[in-house]
C-alpha positions, 0 to 999 in steps of 0.5 A: 735264672736257670729255667731247669733249676726253677722247674725242678724246684717247682716239681718236687713233691713231698711223699710219705708213702713209697711206691713199694708202700702203694703197691703193698696196699694195692696187693692187699686190696686185691686179696681183700677183693678175693677174700675167702676165694682161696690163695691168689698167686703173685702172677695173678696179682701182678697181672691185674695190678700192673706190678713187676712180678719180682718186685711184688714177690718181695712185697708179698714176703714182707707182708707175710713176715709182718703177719698180714698174709699167709702163703702156700707153696705148690699147685693151688698155692698163693697168698691169702689175708690172715684176717678179714678185710674189716680188720686190716687197716691201711695204716698197718700196711704202710707202717709195715712197708714204709715205717712210721707215719710221722713226717719227722722222727721227733713226733713219731709214736713208734720210732721216735728220734730227736732231729739232729739239726734241732737245737731244742724240741721244747723251743722248736716251732715246727714240731707242734705242727708236725705232731698235728700232721702225724695225728691227722694222718694216723686218724685216717689211716688207722681207721680205714680198713681194706674193706672200707677202702674198697667200698669207698673206691667203689662209690667213687668209681663204680665202673672200675669195680665190677666185682668185689667179693667178700666171702666171710 
């Protein structure tokens, strides 16, 4: 057997959240950490989070269009959260950037579509399990706010969080 084929099959990883989605969460967490301190520039977030400036601009525009952040142009401009970190969930951010949380479309609560290769949803053996997966993922991500995520992260790794600012 070809060793490269075996290796590539073993290293495949199922991912639901894109790199863009992860960067959106990291950016929102950065804004949450500085909530109430005024607008934060893309340059500041980009430098602090190690995200490409151009890629981050695209992400921030999507977050703005989705109603998660305000943007202000000019000197003293930048981005701020539209709501407090206690009101914005991780699930909301992921859906805005990556779409539904469902592993397959036929169990999506927001973007249902039948699977094209499935002869019948009623007799599908996979669908009930995938529905449970979607419900479990939603249960966690729709209850986890930016504030809770920061606090949980601080408990896990206090050295990485020298400053968490909430000026509410």
